[in-house]
C-alpha positions in Angstrom: 0.0 0.0 0.0 2.8 2.4 0.8 4.4 1.8 -2.6 1.1 2.4 -4.3 0.5 5.5 -2.3 4.0 6.9 -3.1 3.4 6.3 -6.8 0.0 7.9 -6.7 1.4 11.2 -5.6 3.2 11.5 -8.9 0.3 10.5 -11.1 -0.7 12.9 -13.8 -3.8 14.8 -12.8 -5.6 13.8 -16.0 -5.3 10.1 -15.0 -6.7 10.6 -11.5 -10.4 10.9 -12.3 -12.7 13.3 -10.5 -15.3 11.1 -8.7 -14.3 12.6 -5.3 -15.6 15.9 -6.6 -19.0 14.3 -7.3 -19.1 13.4 -3.7 -18.2 16.9 -2.8 -21.0 18.1 -5.0 -23.5 15.9 -3.0 -22.2 17.4 0.2 -22.5 20.9 -1.3 -26.2 20.4 -2.2 -27.1 18.8 1.1 -25.6 21.8 2.9 -27.5 24.1 0.5 -30.8 22.5 1.4 -29.8 22.5 5.0 -29.5 26.3 5.0 -32.6 26.9 2.9 -34.6 25.0 5.4 -33.2 26.6 8.5 -33.3 30.2 7.1 -37.0 30.2 6.0 -38.0 31.2 9.5 -35.6 34.1 9.7 -36.8 35.5 6.4 -40.4 35.2 7.4 -39.9 36.5 10.9 -41.2 40.0 10.2 -44.3 38.5 8.6 -44.8 35.8 11.3 -44.2 38.2 14.1 -47.3 40.2 13.0 -49.4 37.1 12.1 -48.6 34.9 15.1 -48.0 37.8 17.5 -44.7 36.9 19.2 -42.3 39.4 20.7 -38.5 39.5 20.5 -38.1 37.4 23.6 -40.6 34.7 22.4 -38.8 34.7 19.0 -35.5 34.2 20.9 -37.1 31.2 22.6 -38.2 29.7 19.3 -34.6 30.0 17.9 -33.3 28.5 21.2 -35.5 25.5 20.7 -33.7 24.7 17.5 -30.3 25.3 19.1 -31.2 23.0 22.0 -32.2 20.2 19.8 -29.1 20.8 17.6 -27.0 20.5 20.7 -28.8 17.4 21.9 -28.5 15.8 18.5 -24.8 16.5 18.2 -24.1 14.8 21.6 -24.7 11.5 19.9 -25.1 12.0 16.1 -21.4 12.3 15.4 -20.8 9.1 17.3 -23.7 7.4 15.6 -22.4 8.3 12.1 -18.9 6.9 13.1 -20.8 3.7 14.1 -23.3 3.2 11.3 -21.4 4.9 8.5 -21.7 8.1 6.5 -24.1 6.7 3.8 -26.9 5.6 6.2 -26.3 8.2 8.8 -26.5 11.2 6.4 -29.5 9.8 4.6 -31.5 9.4 7.8 -30.5 12.9 9.0 -31.7 14.7 5.9 -34.9 12.6 5.7 -35.8 13.6 9.3 -35.0 17.3 8.9 -37.0 17.5 5.6 -40.1 16.2 7.4 -39.6 18.7 10.2 -39.2 21.6 7.8 -42.5 20.8 6.2 -44.2 20.5 9.6 -43.8 24.2 10.1 -46.7 24.7 7.7 -49.1 22.9 10.2 -48.5 25.2 13.3 -50.1 28.5 14.4 -48.6 29.2 17.8 -45.3 30.2 19.4 -45.2 26.7 21.0 -45.9 25.0 17.7 -43.1 26.8 16.0 -40.8 26.0 18.9 -41.7 22.3 18.6 -41.2 22.3 14.8 -37.8 24.0 15.2 -36.8 21.4 17.8 -37.5 18.6 15.4 -35.6 20.4 12.6 -32.6 20.9 14.9 -32.5 17.2 15.7 -32.4 16.3 12.0 -30.0 19.0 10.9 -27.5 18.1 13.6 -26.3 15.3 11.3 -25.3 17.4 8.4 -21.8 18.7 9.3 -20.5 15.6 11.2 -21.5 13.5 8.2 -20.1 15.9 5.6 -16.8 16.3 7.4 -16.5 12.6 7.8 -17.2 12.0 4.1 -14.6 14.6 3.3 -12.0 12.8 5.4 -12.9 9.5 3.7 -12.8 10.9 0.1 -10.0 13.5 0.1 -6.3 13.5 1.1 -5.3 16.1 3.7 -3.9 18.6 1.1 -7.4 18.9 -0.6 -9.6 18.7 2.5 -9.7 22.4 3.3 -10.7 23.2 -0.3 -13.3 20.4 -0.4 -14.6 21.6 3.0 -14.8 25.2 1.7 -16.7 24.1 -1.4 -19.3 22.0 0.4 -19.5 24.6 3.3 -20.3 27.3 0.6 -23.5 25.5 0.2 -24.6 27.2 3.4 -24.1 30.5 1.5 -25.8 29.4 -1.6 -28.7 28.2 0.5 -28.8 31.6 2.2 -28.8 33.3 -1.3 -31.5 31.0 -2.7 -33.8 31.3 0.3 -34.3 35.1 0.1 -34.9 34.7 -3.7 -37.5 31.9 -3.4 -39.1 32.3 0.0 -40.6 35.8 -0.5 -41.9 34.8 -3.9 -43.5 31.7 -2.5 -45.0 33.6 0.3 -46.3 36.5 -1.8 -47.6 34.1 -4.5 -49.3 31.6 -2.1 -48.6 31.9 1.6 -45.9 31.4 4.2 -47.1 27.8 4.7 -46.3 26.9 1.1 -42.9 28.4 1.6 -42.2 25.8 4.3 -43.7 22.9 2.3 -41.8 23.5 -1.0 -38.4 24.2 0.6 -38.8 21.2 2.9 -39.5 18.8 0.1 -36.1 19.4 -1.6 -34.4 17.0 0.9 -36.2 14.0 -0.4 -34.8 14.5 -3.9 -31.3 14.6 -2.4 -31.8 11.3 -0.5 -32.5 9.5 -3.7 -29.3 10.8 -5.3 -27.3 10.1 -2.2 -28.3 6.4 -2.1 -27.5 6.1 -5.8 -24.2 7.8 -5.9 -22.4 7.5 -2.6 -20.3 4.8 -1.1 -17.0 4.7 0.8 -14.1 4.8 -1.7 -13.1 1.1 -1.3 -16.6 0.0 -2.1 -17.3 2.5 -4.9 -17.3 0.7 -8.3 -17.3 4.0 -10.2 -14.0 5.0 -8.7 -10.8 4.3 -10.7 -7.7 2.7 -9.1 -5.5 5.8 -9.7 -8.0 8.1 -7.9 -8.4 5.6 -5.0 -4.6 5.5 -4.6 -4.6 9.3 -4.6 -7.3 9.5 -2.0 -5.4 7.1 0.2 -2.0 8.8 -0.4 -1.8 10.0 3.3 0.1 7.8 5.7 -2.1 4.9 6.7 -3.9 4.8 10.1 -2.7 1.7 11.7 -5.3 1.4 14.4 -8.9 0.8 13.5 -10.7 0.1 16.8 -13.5 2.5 17.9 -12.5 5.4 20.1 -14.5 5.8 23.3 -16.4 9.0 23.1 -15.5 10.3 26.6 -11.8 9.5 25.9 -11.8 12.3 23.3 -12.3 14.8 26.1 -8.9 14.0 27.5 -7.2 15.7 24.5 -6.4 19.4 24.2 -7.1 19.1 20.5 -10.7 18.3 21.3 -11.1 21.3 23.6 -9.4 23.6 21.0 -11.9 22.6 18.4 -14.8 22.8 20.8 -13.8 26.3 22.1 -13.5 27.6 18.6 -17.0 26.3 17.7 -18.6 27.5 21.0 -17.4 31.1 20.5 -17.9 31.6 16.8 -20.8 29.4 15.7 -23.3 31.6 17.6 -22.4 34.6 15.4 -23.4 32.7 12.3 -26.7 31.7 13.9 -27.2 35.4 14.8 -26.8 36.4 11.2 -29.3 33.7 10.0 -32.1 34.5 12.4 -31.7 38.2 13.1 -30.5 39.9 9.9 -33.9 40.0 8.3 -35.4 41.5 11.5 -32.4 44.0 11.8 -32.9 45.2 8.2 -36.7 45.4 8.8 -36.5 47.3 12.1 -33.5 49.5 11.4 -34.1 50.4 7.8 -37.8 49.6 7.3 -37.4 46.9 4.6 -40.4 44.8 4.0 -40.5 41.1 2.8 -40.2 42.1 -0.9 -37.3 44.4 -0.2 -35.3 42.1 2.1 -34.2 39.8 -0.8 -31.5 42.0 -2.4 -29.5 42.9 0.7 -29.5 39.3 1.9 -28.5 38.0 -1.5 -25.6 40.4 -1.6 -24.4 39.4 1.9 -24.6 35.7 1.3 -23.1 35.9 -2.2 -20.1 37.5 -0.5 -20.0 34.6 2.0 -19.7 32.1 -0.8 -16.5 33.8 -1.9 -15.2 33.7 1.7 -15.9 30.0 2.2 -14.2 28.8 -0.9 -11.5 31.4 -0.7 -10.6 30.6 2.9 -10.2 26.9 2.1 -8.2 27.7 -1.0 -5.9 30.1 0.7 -4.8 27.7 3.4 -4.1 25.1 0.7 -1.9 27.6 -1.1 0.1 28.4 2.0 0.6 24.7 2.7 1.7 23.9 -0.9 4.2 26.8 -0.6 5.8 25.1 2.4 3.9 26.4 5.4 3.1 23.8 8.0 -0.5 22.8 8.4 -0.5 24.5 11.7 0.8 27.8 10.3 -1.3 27.7 7.2 -4.6 27.1 9.0 -4.0 29.6 11.7 -2.7 32.4 9.4 -6.0 32.2 7.4 -8.0 32.2 10.6 -6.2 35.3 11.8 -6.8 37.1 8.5 -10.5 36.2 8.7 -10.7 37.3 12.4 -9.2 40.7 11.5 -11.6 41.2 8.6 -14.6 40.7 10.9 -13.7 43.5 13.4 -15.3 46.4 11.4 -18.8 44.9 11.9 -18.9 46.6 15.3 -20.1 49.7 13.4 -22.9 47.9 11.4 -25.8 49.2 13.6 -24.8 52.9 13.3 -24.1 53.3 9.5 -26.4 53.8 6.5 -28.2 50.7 5.0 -25.7 49.7 2.3 -22.7 50.4 4.4 -24.2 48.0 7.0 -24.8 45.4 4.2 -21.1 45.7 3.2 -19.8 45.4 6.7 -22.0 42.4 7.5 -21.2 40.8 4.1 -17.4 41.0 4.7 -17.8 39.7 8.2 -20.0 36.8 7.2 -17.6 35.9 4.3 -14.7 36.0 6.7 -16.7 33.8 9.1 -17.1 31.2 6.4 -13.4 31.3 5.6 -12.7 30.9 9.3 -15.2 28.0 9.6 -13.8 26.1 6.6 -10.4 26.1 8.3 -11.7 25.4 11.8 -13.6 22.4 10.5 -10.6 21.1 8.7 -8.5 21.2 11.9 -10.6 18.3 13.2 -9.4 16.0 10.4 -5.9 17.5 10.7 -5.6 16.5 14.4 -7.7 13.3 14.6 -7.9 10.0 12.8 -10.8 9.4 10.4 -12.6 7.1 12.8 -12.9 9.9 15.4 -13.6 12.9 13.1 -17.4 12.5 13.2 -17.4 12.4 17.0 -15.1 15.4 17.3 -17.1 17.5 14.9 -20.2 16.4 16.7 -18.8 17.6 20.0 -17.8 20.9 18.4 -21.1 21.4 16.8 -22.8 20.7 20.1 -20.7 23.4 21.7 -21.6 25.8 18.9 -25.3 25.0 19.4 -25.1 25.7 23.1 -23.4 29.0 22.3 -26.2 29.6 19.8 -28.8 29.0 22.5 -27.1 31.6 24.7 -27.0 34.2 22.0 -30.5 33.6 20.9 -32.0 34.1 24.3 -29.6 37.0 25.1 -30.4 38.7 21.8 -34.2 38.4 22.5 -33.8 40.1 25.8 -31.3 42.7 24.7 -33.5 43.8 21.7 -36.7 43.7 23.7 -35.2 45.9 26.5 -32.9 48.3 24.4 -34.2 48.1 20.9 -30.6 48.4 19.7 -28.3 46.0 17.9 -25.1 47.8 18.9 -24.1 45.4 21.7 -24.7 42.4 19.5 -22.6 43.6 16.7 -19.7 44.5 19.1 -19.8 40.9 20.2 -19.8 39.7 16.6 -16.7 41.8 15.8 -14.5 40.8 18.7 -15.1 37.2 19.5 -13.0 35.6 16.7 -9.7 37.1 17.9 -10.5 35.7 21.4 -11.3 32.3 19.9 -8.1 32.2 17.9 -6.0 33.1 20.9 -7.6 30.4 22.9 -7.3 27.8 20.1 -3.6 28.7 19.8 -3.0 28.4 23.5 -4.5 24.9 23.6 -2.8 23.6 20.4 0.3 25.7 19.7 1.5 23.3 17.0 -1.7 21.4 16.2 0.0 18.1 16.8 -2.2 15.0 16.1 -4.0 13.7 19.1 -2.1 10.8 20.8 -4.9 8.3 20.4 
């Protein structure tokens, strides 16, 4: 195997084949659907706030219900995917969240929306652990950040598609149809997933040269399962968890409060919200792919994985700082500041995700990403509840944007203190 792997590194690119990018495409579309489904509520929040009659605090509780379920799901879903495999685990996850997304059309109360969001959170908790594990299975380390950036950009495409489609569905029919049509997309993906995905060694559509390239990293000699609790003994786990806990909530804040911010601060209605949101999330697509690409460039130029990842994370953290002024500037300046910050978040996220597969063996990646996602969801619960109270009591977004602009530098400092060299976990 070592001889084959050594030879594969020198294979001409034209002979490798590209099936691994088909898998990346599936992950991209799953993440796109994931973010369409979770963003529908945020886009419709100004409409539903009037129709259902909730206040900012109650809306915060509805968002918190999703985050709580997301955290609960991630306690076990990463471990479950490591156990039953990516194909089955991912398929079950998207089937469940698609049903939950459509269930929003059946409710009329704050409690009903909270319950539907809770079910959605349980289903969606499987997306990133499964996608990161599939990336670790299908890509050598030098391509993982790029592949992660590409599939993670599906979040941004979903966030662009949603403000294009959801207002049109709502104004043409009603908000209920918006939940039904967007929720149904997941069932189409499940059929394609079952047809096209398999682990590389079992995939008959995969050529020998590409398989050798995928397996060109040094072989992992141990294959036994890693006890979940034993992962908590490693500083690498806590570095990843801390990064997710501190920065994931900022992305959740963008998803759920940006439409309300634009509505309340600048008076934009449902028909007018689309363009600013599309601009913001188009920028994030560039950040997601660009962040993954840039760390790959640094590594190919001789930077260590540790230096390459952290340098890009530092660049992203600095680009986010100006968002502290977003609540006090004219409309399109705010859109620009938020767009740059959201793009930088996705560049940060692509590299942070990849550190899990940099520091842990493939058999532990799903569990580690699950732990980190759980921590991010808990952070999301805290910011959702806090945002509801802050906005209800002050009516101002200033405090929230100051938090958004400063937390990444703190997160990077803590990450670096925990793993100065990003050494592989001694498992």
